[in-house]
C-alpha positions as CSV (number, residue, x, y, z in Angstrom):
1,M,-0.9,9.0,-23.1
2,K,-4.7,9.1,-21.6
3,K,-5.3,6.2,-24.7
4,I,-2.0,4.7,-23.4
5,K,-3.0,4.3,-19.8
6,I,-5.7,2.9,-20.4
7,L,-5.1,0.2,-22.8
8,T,-1.8,-1.1,-20.2
9,I,-4.3,-1.3,-17.7
10,T,-6.8,-3.4,-19.5
11,L,-3.9,-5.3,-20.9
12,V,-2.8,-6.2,-17.5
13,I,-6.9,-7.2,-16.9
14,I,-6.7,-9.5,-20.0
15,A,-3.7,-11.3,-18.5
16,I,-5.4,-11.5,-15.3
17,T,-8.8,-13.3,-16.9
18,M,-6.8,-15.3,-19.1
19,I,-4.6,-16.8,-16.0
20,A,-7.7,-17.1,-13.8
21,F,-10.2,-19.2,-16.8
22,F,-7.6,-20.7,-18.6
23,G,-4.4,-21.2,-16.5
24,V,-0.8,-21.3,-17.3
25,Y,1.0,-24.4,-18.1
26,T,4.4,-25.4,-17.9
27,Q,5.8,-29.2,-19.1
28,V,6.9,-31.0,-16.1
29,Q,8.6,-34.2,-17.3
30,N,6.3,-35.7,-20.5
31,R,3.3,-33.7,-19.6
32,M,1.6,-30.0,-19.4
33,E,0.6,-29.4,-16.2
34,N,-1.9,-26.4,-14.9
35,Q,0.2,-24.5,-12.2
36,I,-2.7,-22.3,-11.0
37,K,-4.1,-24.2,-8.0
38,N,-7.4,-25.7,-8.1
39,Y,-10.6,-24.6,-6.0
40,T,-10.9,-26.5,-2.9
41,D,-14.9,-28.0,-3.5
42,A,-16.6,-29.2,-0.4
43,M,-18.3,-32.8,-0.4
44,D,-21.9,-31.1,-1.7
45,L,-19.9,-30.3,-5.1
46,K,-17.1,-33.0,-5.3
47,G,-18.2,-36.1,-3.5
48,S,-16.9,-37.6,-0.3
49,R,-15.6,-41.0,1.1
50,N,-17.0,-42.4,4.3
51,V,-15.1,-44.7,6.1
52,R,-16.0,-46.2,9.4
53,L,-13.2,-47.5,11.7
54,T,-14.2,-50.8,13.8
55,V,-12.2,-51.9,17.3
56,S,-10.7,-54.8,16.3
57,T,-11.6,-58.2,17.9
58,G,-8.8,-60.1,16.6
59,N,-5.1,-61.4,17.9
60,T,-2.0,-61.6,17.2
61,T,0.0,-64.7,17.5
62,V,3.5,-64.5,19.3
63,V,6.2,-66.6,20.2
64,K,7.5,-66.6,23.5
65,D,11.0,-68.1,24.9
66,A,11.6,-70.2,28.2
67,E,11.6,-66.6,29.7
68,G,8.5,-65.2,28.5
69,K,10.1,-63.1,25.9
70,V,8.9,-62.3,22.9
71,V,10.9,-64.1,19.9
72,E,10.6,-62.0,16.7
73,E,12.5,-64.5,14.3
74,E,10.2,-66.6,12.0
75,L,9.8,-69.9,13.0
76,T,8.4,-73.0,12.0
77,D,6.6,-75.1,14.1
78,E,9.0,-77.6,14.6
79,Q,11.7,-75.6,15.4
80,I,9.5,-73.8,18.0
81,A,9.5,-77.2,19.6
82,E,12.6,-78.0,19.3
83,K,13.9,-74.6,21.1
84,G,11.0,-75.3,23.6
85,Y,9.4,-72.2,22.6
86,T,6.0,-71.5,23.1
87,K,2.8,-69.9,21.0
88,E,0.0,-68.0,22.3
89,E,-2.8,-65.7,21.4
90,V,-2.5,-61.7,22.4
91,P,-5.7,-59.9,22.4
92,D,-5.4,-56.6,19.8
93,N,-7.1,-55.0,22.2
94,K,-7.2,-55.9,26.0
95,E,-10.1,-55.6,27.7
96,E,-9.1,-52.8,29.8
97,I,-8.8,-50.5,26.8
98,K,-11.8,-50.7,25.2
99,N,-13.3,-47.7,26.9
100,V,-14.7,-44.3,26.5
101,E,-11.5,-42.4,27.3
102,S,-9.3,-44.8,25.2
103,Y,-11.9,-44.3,22.2
104,K,-12.0,-40.6,22.8
105,D,-8.1,-40.3,22.7
106,S,-7.8,-42.4,19.7
107,K,-10.2,-40.0,17.9
108,K,-8.4,-37.0,18.5
109,V,-5.2,-38.9,16.9
110,I,-6.9,-39.3,14.2
111,E,-8.3,-35.6,13.9
112,K,-4.3,-34.6,14.6
113,R,-3.6,-37.2,11.3
114,L,-6.5,-35.8,9.2
115,K,-5.2,-32.5,9.6
116,K,-1.5,-33.2,9.0
117,L,-2.6,-35.3,5.7
118,G,-4.4,-32.2,4.3
119,A,-7.8,-34.0,4.5
120,D,-10.5,-31.0,3.4
121,N,-13.6,-30.8,5.5
122,Y,-13.8,-33.7,7.1
123,R,-16.2,-34.7,10.0
124,I,-16.0,-37.6,12.3
125,K,-18.1,-39.3,14.7
126,L,-17.6,-41.4,17.4
127,D,-19.7,-44.4,18.6
128,E,-19.1,-44.5,22.6
129,Q,-20.9,-47.5,23.3
130,T,-19.1,-49.7,20.5
131,G,-15.9,-47.2,19.8
132,D,-16.5,-47.4,16.1
133,I,-15.0,-44.3,14.4
134,V,-17.0,-42.7,11.2
135,I,-15.0,-40.3,8.8
136,E,-16.2,-38.5,6.3
137,F,-14.6,-36.6,4.1
138,T,-14.0,-34.6,0.5
139,E,-12.5,-37.3,-2.5
140,N,-9.7,-36.4,-3.7
141,D,-6.3,-37.9,-5.4
142,Q,-4.5,-38.1,-1.6
143,T,-7.6,-40.2,-0.3
144,D,-6.7,-43.6,-0.3
145,S,-3.2,-42.7,1.0
146,I,-5.1,-41.0,4.0
147,I,-6.9,-43.7,4.9
148,S,-4.2,-46.1,4.6
149,N,-2.4,-43.6,7.6
150,I,-5.7,-42.8,9.9
151,N,-5.7,-46.4,11.6
152,T,-2.3,-46.8,11.9
153,A,-1.5,-47.5,15.5
154,G,1.4,-45.2,15.7
155,K,3.3,-47.3,18.5
156,F,7.3,-46.1,18.6
157,E,9.7,-48.2,20.6
158,I,13.4,-48.0,20.6
159,V,14.3,-51.5,22.6
160,D,17.2,-53.5,23.6
161,S,17.7,-56.1,20.9
162,Q,18.9,-58.6,23.1
163,T,16.4,-58.1,26.3
164,N,13.6,-56.5,24.5
165,E,13.3,-53.7,27.6
166,V,11.7,-50.7,26.2
167,L,14.4,-48.0,26.5
168,M,12.1,-45.1,24.8
169,N,8.7,-44.9,23.0
170,N,6.2,-42.3,21.8
171,S,6.2,-39.9,24.7
172,D,9.7,-39.0,24.6
173,I,8.9,-37.4,21.1
174,K,9.2,-33.9,20.6
175,K,8.1,-33.7,16.5
176,A,9.1,-35.9,13.7
177,K,9.6,-34.3,9.8
178,V,11.2,-35.2,6.4
179,M,14.7,-34.4,5.5
180,Y,16.3,-34.5,2.0
181,G,19.6,-34.0,0.7
182,S,22.5,-35.2,-1.9
183,D,24.7,-38.0,-1.1
184,N,28.2,-37.3,-2.0
185,S,29.3,-40.8,-0.2
186,T,30.3,-42.0,-3.3
187,G,31.9,-38.6,-4.3
188,T,30.9,-38.5,-7.6
189,A,28.6,-35.4,-9.2
190,N,25.6,-37.6,-9.8
191,S,25.5,-39.2,-6.6
192,G,21.7,-38.7,-6.1
193,T,19.3,-37.4,-3.2
194,S,18.7,-39.4,0.4
195,V,15.5,-39.0,2.0
196,Y,15.8,-38.8,6.2
197,L,13.0,-39.1,8.7
198,D,14.5,-36.5,11.3
199,I,12.6,-37.3,14.7
200,E,13.3,-34.8,17.6
201,F,12.9,-35.7,21.2
202,N,11.7,-33.7,24.0
203,K,13.7,-32.6,26.8
204,E,13.2,-36.1,29.0
205,G,13.8,-38.0,25.3
206,K,16.9,-36.0,24.9
207,K,18.2,-37.2,28.0
208,K,17.5,-41.0,27.6
209,L,19.0,-40.7,23.9
210,E,22.2,-39.4,24.7
211,E,22.0,-42.3,28.1
212,I,21.4,-44.7,25.4
213,S,24.2,-43.7,22.5
214,N,26.6,-44.0,25.4
215,Q,25.8,-47.5,26.3
216,Y,24.9,-49.3,23.1
217,V,28.4,-47.8,21.2
218,K,30.4,-49.9,18.9
219,V,33.1,-52.1,19.7
220,E,36.4,-51.3,18.3
221,E,38.6,-54.3,17.6
222,E,42.1,-54.2,18.8
223,N,45.1,-55.6,16.7
224,T,46.4,-59.1,18.6
225,T,48.7,-61.6,17.1
226,E,47.8,-65.1,17.1
227,E,50.3,-65.8,19.1
228,E,49.2,-63.5,22.0
229,N,45.6,-65.1,21.2
230,A,47.0,-68.7,21.6
231,N,49.0,-67.9,25.0
232,T,46.8,-65.9,26.8
233,E,43.0,-66.9,27.6
234,E,42.9,-63.6,29.3
235,N,42.9,-61.7,26.4
236,A,40.1,-63.2,25.1
237,I,37.6,-60.9,26.4
238,D,34.2,-60.7,25.7
239,K,33.7,-58.2,23.5
240,E,29.7,-58.8,22.4
241,E,28.7,-55.6,20.8
242,K,25.0,-54.2,22.5
243,T,22.5,-53.2,20.0
244,V,18.8,-51.5,20.1
245,T,15.9,-52.0,17.8
246,M,13.9,-49.2,16.5
247,K,10.0,-50.3,15.7
248,I,7.3,-48.8,14.8
249,D,3.9,-50.8,15.0
250,D,6.0,-53.5,16.5
251,E,7.5,-53.6,13.1
252,T,11.3,-53.6,13.3
253,I,13.0,-50.2,11.1
254,M,16.7,-51.2,12.0
255,S,19.3,-52.4,14.3
256,T,21.9,-50.5,15.3
257,S,24.7,-49.5,17.4
258,F,26.4,-45.8,17.9
259,E,29.3,-44.5,16.7
260,E,29.2,-41.8,19.4
261,P,27.0,-40.1,22.3
262,I,24.1,-38.1,20.8
263,K,23.8,-34.9,22.8
264,I,21.6,-32.9,20.1
265,G,18.3,-34.9,20.6
266,K,17.8,-36.0,16.8
267,L,17.5,-39.2,15.1
268,Q,18.2,-39.2,11.1
269,L,17.0,-42.6,10.1
270,S,17.7,-43.0,5.8
271,V,14.0,-44.0,4.2
272,G,15.5,-46.0,1.0
273,S,18.8,-45.5,-0.7
274,S,20.0,-42.4,-2.7
275,S,18.5,-41.9,-6.2
276,T,18.5,-39.3,-9.2
277,D,15.0,-40.8,-10.5
278,A,12.3,-38.1,-9.2
279,D,9.0,-41.1,-9.2
280,T,11.8,-43.5,-6.9
281,L,12.4,-39.6,-4.3
282,Q,8.8,-38.9,-4.3
283,G,7.6,-42.3,-3.0
284,Y,10.6,-42.0,-0.6
285,I,9.4,-39.2,0.2
286,E,5.7,-39.8,0.7
287,Q,6.7,-42.9,3.1
288,A,9.0,-40.7,5.2
289,S,6.4,-37.8,5.3
290,N,3.6,-40.9,6.1
291,M,6.4,-42.0,8.9
292,A,6.5,-38.5,10.4
293,T,2.9,-38.1,10.2
294,V,2.0,-41.1,12.3
295,L,4.8,-40.4,14.8
296,D,4.1,-36.4,14.8
297,T,-0.1,-37.2,16.2
298,G,1.0,-39.6,18.8
299,N,0.2,-43.5,19.5
300,M,-3.6,-44.6,19.2
301,P,-4.6,-46.1,22.2
302,V,-6.9,-48.6,20.3
303,K,-6.4,-50.9,17.5
304,Y,-8.7,-50.2,14.9
305,E,-9.5,-52.2,11.7
306,L,-10.8,-51.2,8.4
307,G,-14.3,-51.3,7.4
308,E,-17.0,-49.7,5.5
309,N,-14.9,-47.8,2.7
310,Q,-17.7,-45.8,0.0
311,Y,-17.6,-43.5,-2.2
312,V,-20.5,-41.3,-2.3
313,L,-21.4,-39.1,-5.2
314,S,-22.5,-35.3,-4.9
315,D,-26.2,-34.9,-6.1
316,I,-24.8,-32.1,-8.1
317,T,-23.9,-33.6,-11.5
318,K,-21.1,-31.8,-13.8
319,N,-24.1,-31.2,-16.2
320,D,-25.7,-29.2,-13.3
321,I,-22.5,-27.3,-12.4
322,E,-22.3,-26.4,-16.3
323,I,-25.8,-24.9,-16.5
324,A,-24.9,-23.0,-13.7
325,V,-22.0,-21.5,-15.1
326,Y,-23.3,-20.5,-18.6
327,V,-26.5,-18.8,-16.8
328,V,-24.3,-16.9,-14.5
329,L,-22.0,-16.0,-17.5
330,G,-25.2,-14.9,-19.2
331,I,-26.1,-12.5,-16.5
332,I,-23.0,-10.9,-16.3
333,V,-22.8,-10.4,-20.0
334,L,-26.6,-8.8,-19.5
335,G,-25.2,-6.6,-17.1
336,I,-22.0,-5.4,-18.7
337,I,-24.2,-4.8,-21.7
338,L,-26.6,-2.5,-19.8
339,L,-23.9,-0.7,-18.4
340,F,-22.4,0.0,-21.9
341,I,-25.9,0.9,-23.0
342,R,-26.3,3.6,-19.7
343,Y,-23.0,5.0,-19.7
344,K,-21.1,4.7,-23.0
345,I,-17.7,5.6,-23.5
346,V,-17.5,6.1,-19.3
347,G,-19.3,2.5,-19.2
348,T,-16.3,0.6,-21.0
349,L,-14.2,1.4,-18.3
350,G,-16.9,0.2,-16.0
351,I,-16.7,-3.0,-18.0
352,I,-13.3,-3.1,-17.9
353,S,-12.6,-3.0,-13.9
354,Y,-15.6,-5.4,-13.8
355,I,-14.0,-8.1,-15.4
356,G,-11.1,-7.6,-13.9
357,F,-12.5,-7.6,-10.3
358,I,-14.4,-11.2,-11.1
359,S,-10.8,-12.7,-12.6
360,L,-8.7,-11.6,-9.3
361,F,-11.5,-12.9,-7.0
362,M,-11.4,-16.2,-8.4
363,L,-8.0,-16.1,-8.2
364,L,-8.3,-15.1,-4.4
365,V,-10.9,-17.8,-4.1
366,R,-8.2,-20.3,-4.8
367,Y,-5.4,-19.1,-2.8
368,T,-7.2,-18.2,0.2
369,N,-8.1,-22.0,0.1
370,V,-11.7,-21.2,0.6
371,V,-13.4,-24.6,1.0
372,L,-16.5,-23.9,-1.7
373,S,-20.1,-25.3,-1.0
374,V,-23.4,-24.4,-3.0
375,E,-23.8,-21.8,-0.4
376,G,-20.0,-20.5,-0.8
377,I,-20.9,-20.1,-4.6
378,L,-24.4,-18.3,-3.7
379,G,-21.8,-15.9,-1.9
380,I,-19.6,-15.5,-4.9
381,L,-22.8,-14.6,-7.3
382,M,-23.7,-12.1,-4.2
383,V,-19.9,-10.7,-4.5
384,F,-20.3,-10.1,-8.2
385,V,-23.9,-8.6,-7.5
386,L,-22.3,-6.3,-4.7
387,D,-19.4,-5.4,-6.9
388,Y,-21.6,-4.5,-9.6
389,M,-23.9,-2.2,-7.7
390,L,-20.5,-0.2,-6.6
391,I,-19.1,0.1,-10.1
392,N,-22.8,1.5,-11.3
393,K,-22.9,3.9,-8.3
394,L,-19.3,5.2,-9.0
395,L,-19.8,5.7,-13.1
396,K,-23.2,7.4,-11.6
397,D,-22.1,9.6,-9.2
398,N,-18.3,10.0,-9.9
399,K,-17.1,11.2,-6.6
400,I,-15.0,9.6,-3.7
401,E,-18.6,10.4,-1.3
402,S,-20.1,7.5,-2.8
403,Y,-17.0,4.6,-1.5
404,Q,-18.5,5.8,1.6
405,E,-22.1,5.8,1.4
406,F,-21.4,1.8,-0.4
407,F,-19.9,0.3,3.0
408,T,-21.4,2.2,5.3
409,K,-24.6,0.4,4.0
410,I,-22.8,-3.1,3.8
411,I,-21.7,-3.2,7.2
412,P,-24.0,-5.3,8.6
413,I,-23.0,-7.6,5.2
414,M,-19.2,-7.6,6.5
415,I,-20.1,-8.3,10.3
416,L,-22.5,-11.5,9.3
417,A,-19.6,-12.5,6.5
418,I,-17.0,-12.7,10.0
419,T,-19.4,-14.1,12.3
420,F,-20.0,-17.2,9.9
421,C,-16.4,-17.3,8.6
422,F,-16.0,-19.0,12.4
423,I,-18.6,-21.2,12.4
424,G,-17.7,-25.1,12.6
425,W,-20.3,-25.8,9.5
426,V,-18.6,-25.8,6.6
427,P,-21.7,-24.5,4.3
428,I,-22.0,-21.9,6.6
429,S,-18.4,-20.6,6.9
430,S,-18.1,-21.1,3.2
431,F,-20.3,-18.7,2.7
432,G,-18.7,-16.4,5.1
433,M,-15.3,-16.8,3.7
434,V,-16.3,-16.2,0.0
435,M,-18.2,-12.8,1.5
436,F,-15.4,-11.4,3.8
437,W,-12.9,-11.9,1.2
438,G,-15.2,-10.3,-1.8
439,I,-15.9,-7.6,0.4
440,V,-12.1,-6.6,1.2
441,L,-11.4,-6.9,-2.7
442,I,-14.2,-5.1,-3.4
443,A,-12.6,-2.3,-1.1
444,I,-9.1,-2.5,-2.2
445,Y,-10.0,-3.3,-5.9
446,N,-12.2,-0.6,-6.4
447,S,-10.6,2.0,-4.6
448,I,-7.4,1.5,-6.7
449,V,-8.2,0.4,-10.2
450,T,-11.8,1.7,-10.9
451,N,-10.9,5.1,-9.3
452,Y,-7.4,5.5,-11.3
453,L,-9.6,4.3,-14.7
454,L,-12.2,7.0,-13.9
455,K,-9.8,9.9,-13.0
456,I,-7.5,9.1,-16.4
457,N,-11.0,9.5,-18.5
458,A,-11.7,12.6,-16.2
459,G,-8.1,14.1,-17.0
460,K,-7.4,14.4,-13.3
461,E,-4.9,11.6,-13.1
462,K,-1.7,13.4,-11.6
């Protein structure tokens, strides 16, 4: 029975080790993908993208009618002259906007977007004199998508389609999110999935939306005979339908009127068309997510242009990392051999426990979203050493008091690790997070697994 229990624990640890170091692969469409989360590497390991946003000094050409209202339809110069319209050059940023407060507000908006878009351990700096914003963040598969969204103005408006009067804007939005569901409008089983941008308005915005949806309603056509229309000019009542236009960054998203008053304070805008194709749907979801992020983080008061956009290679090469891994593996193997030589059969149990701890810890580092820097890797090595020291002590003393003595001695390390976790500098916080989770796992894992193995071997397991 003792051998069966030890064998069972060994097999479980082997399974965890295989998962930690080789992964779990499943078929996704026509390829195999590892379902185990990758490590989150810091800029000193993975390289970084350096982006400079400069305050736009350009102008935008707008066409205005005789009343000074902006004309949105595209017209040739001949058509503009024929209608009596005029062209004006409007600066992207008015002079009164170019100030430190506006630059700081824009920086805050960009920081919010970086967080929502999942940028890893970024650094952002503002030049208060020029307004330029420099961003440095870890290179990953989403980098280009992030860059395309961080300098979007995010200006949201609902305007009267006829007068261009602004009825609602960013200040009325509470939050925006993506929703999707089956479209059964065709009545077929494979009708596809539709993606929506769901905009929820705040208290003031909810009130405005209800008033607008009451005012801009669809006009019902009355059924009248030709004779009635011919004989009674009074029946020719002006029933011109009033519509609103929704815009993001002055680009028209849609123009519509409302079927009925909207009292729930939400608008759902369809993104793309209903589809059953996974890649197409993913594109719609990404488009809607980007729009939701821009609306959720507010309107940037200053318009920026993308200036510098460079990828900076890490000083640490793949070959350097491979050499470091082989050296660490060599040290671990040497430590395992020493345990066996010193403690023989009981040492084998310690080896099994130690391998299980390493594997479980490497999974924990991935799923606690620890950002790994060079200092974080040093923290991993320290955790391996601490666990090795504890296992060696347990094998030597074989008593519960050994836990208490060990953790009493490393209390200062634990306090230091917790302190480092809250430091904003990635190298230090990476080390602190690794040490914190490592010590927590050492305490829990060894009190359960290592202690249980030793009890089984001693014949004391009940």
